[in-house]
N, C-alpha and C positions, 0 to 999 in steps of 0.2 A: 540429541541438542534440541532445545525449545526455540523455534524460529517465529518470526510475526509477519502477517502482511497487513498493511494499512490501507484502508479505502472508505467508502461510504456504504459498503455492503458486506454483512457476514457471509463469509464464503464457505455454503455448505458443500458445494462440489466445484472443482476446478475445471474451467472449459478453456483449453488453449485457442481455440477458434477466435476468443475475444480479445487474446493478445495482440499487441500493436506493433508495427515493425519500427526501426530507428531508434531503438532502445540501446542502452549500454552493450547488453551481452546477446541482443537479438531479441527475436518473439519469444515470448514464454512468461511464465509465471513466477515473479519476483518475491522473496522472502528476505528477512535480516534477522540476525540473532541479537539486535541492538533494538529493544522494545522502544525507547524514546524516538527513534529514527523512524520506525513504523508509525508512532502517533503522529509526528508530524509531517509524515505522508499523508496520513488521513485526513488531517485538518486541512490540507494543500487541496484535497481532493474536494472536500465539501466546501471550499471557498465557491467553487462554480456550481456543485450540485445542490447545494443548500440542503443537503440531508444530515443525517448523523455520521459523525466520525467514528469509525468501528476498526478495532484491532482484531484479527481471528489469527488463533493460536494454533502452531502445529509441531509435531515431534518429528525432527528429520533424523532418520538411520543415517548415521556418518559410515556405515559399511560402505555406502555407495561410492566412497572414494577407492574402494578395494574392490568393488563388484567388477569382475572382468567383462560382464554384459553391458557395461555402462562406459560411454566414452565421455570423459570428463576432463575439465581443465580447471586449474586453480592459479589465482594470482595473489601473492601474500603482500602486495606492495602496488604502489604507484610506480611503474617502470616502463621502459621503452615498449616492452612486448604487450603490456597492458594497455597502453596508448594506441598502439597499432591496432590492436582487438577492438577496442572502442571505437576507432574512426573506420574500420571496416563496416562495422555493423550500423553506424550512424549514417553511412553514405549509401548502403543497401536499399535500393527501390522495390518496392512491390511486396508482397506477402511472403516471399520464399525466404527461407533462412539464408543467411551469408556462412554459415559454418555447419558442420555435422555433430557437434557435441550435445550430449544428453542434459548434462549440468555443468554451469559454469559458476565459479565463485571468486570474488575479489572486492575492492573498494568500488565505491560507488561515484559517478560523476554528477554531483549535486549541482545546483544552479551556477555557483561561481564556476566550479571545474569545467562544467558543460560551456560556459562562455569562452572558457580560455581555449577548450576543445575547438571550438569554432573558429577562434582566431588562430588556432595553429593550422587547420584544415585551410584557411584562406592564406596562410603563408605570413601572417602579421608576426608571429612569435616563431622562434626555433623549438625543436624538441627538447634541447638541452635547458632552455629558459623555462619551457613549459614544466618538465620535471623538479627543476630547483625549486619552482615557487611551490610545490606541493610537498615538499620536505617537511614543512611544519604544519601540515593541515591536519584537521581534527579526524581521528579514525572513523572510518565508515566501512559498512558492510553490506554485501548482497549476495544472494544465490539465486540463480534463474534456472528454472526448470524447463527446458526446452521441447521436450518431447512427452508423448503420453507414457512411455517407459518408465521414464525418469519419476513420476509421481507416485510410483508405488515405494518410494522412498520417503513419501511425505504421509503424515498420519494426523488427521483432524483431532484438535484437542475440543471436546463438545463442551464449550462453555455458557452453560445452560443460562446464566444471568445475562450473557450478551443477547442472547436469542429471545429473552424475556423482555428485555430493554428496546430491542428492534421491532418486536411484535406490537409493543404498547406505543412506540413512538408513530408506528404506520397507522393504527388505529385512531390515535388522536388527531394525527394530521388530517385523516379522512373526515374525522367528525367536524374538525374546523372548517374544512373546506365546504362540507354538507350544510353546515348550520350558520356559519358566519359569512358576511358580505365583503371577503377579503380575496386577493388574486393568491395564487399558489406561492409564488416567491414571498410574499409577506407572510403567509401562514408558516413557511418554512423559517422565516426569520425569528418571527414571534416565538415560535415553539424553542428552537434550538439555543436562543439566546436568553430563555428565562429561567428564573429561579426554579422553577418546578422541574425543569428539565434536568438542570444541575443536581438538584436533589436525588432525582430518579437514578442518575448515574452514581451517586454515591451509595454503594452496596450495603453500608453499614445501617442506612436509614430504613432499608427494606421495602422501599416504595415498589421495587420491580416485582415485589411478591403480590401486589394489590391488583383488581381490575383496573383495566384501562379505562373504565368510566369513572373511576374515583379519580384517576391521574387527571382526566380531562376536566373535572368540577374543579380541580386544585387551580388548574391552568387558566379557566375561566375566571375564578375568583380573583387570581393575581393580576391578570390583564384587564380586568373589569369587560369581558366580552358579553 
């Protein structure tokens, strides 16, 4: 099964040490089988980092659910067991994992759901009311790889175009910072909001196959730098 991870970085190698606590299924590397969901996550991340939104693709070996050497947990829907598990992980303090599962799959607690989780934790709404509100929610999906052992079930799909675009973007931004009298945040804003970058992302135009210097000249002409 093809799965996706949305961020501002192309994931060449997964480092679980960078994973943060307090997430839905605990510390781990998160993917989804819904590409649009990964794209939305990447855009959210770049709102703060001002970098490129990137979706890294992986192939997930679904034999993981049958592998006796892996301790797995799956939630098919929003229910009381899912909610209890989410609350347990969100309340966990420190870097230690709140559970001993290698892989966990289930719905995601997006912003709206997460706010209701907080209200439930504080006792403002009952569990029954919380679950009733989720009955008609848009389907979401996530898989959390919580241990190094679990990562053997993920294989990176080497998307050369993504790598080329990332490398070009890095080089162009470095050139902007070196040659133009603007701050880093402004450089990121100008680049990622430019028509040049949008054309670079359009693989049909083939700009990702050109030298970064040519893309830089196009950007300068567009922005009159």
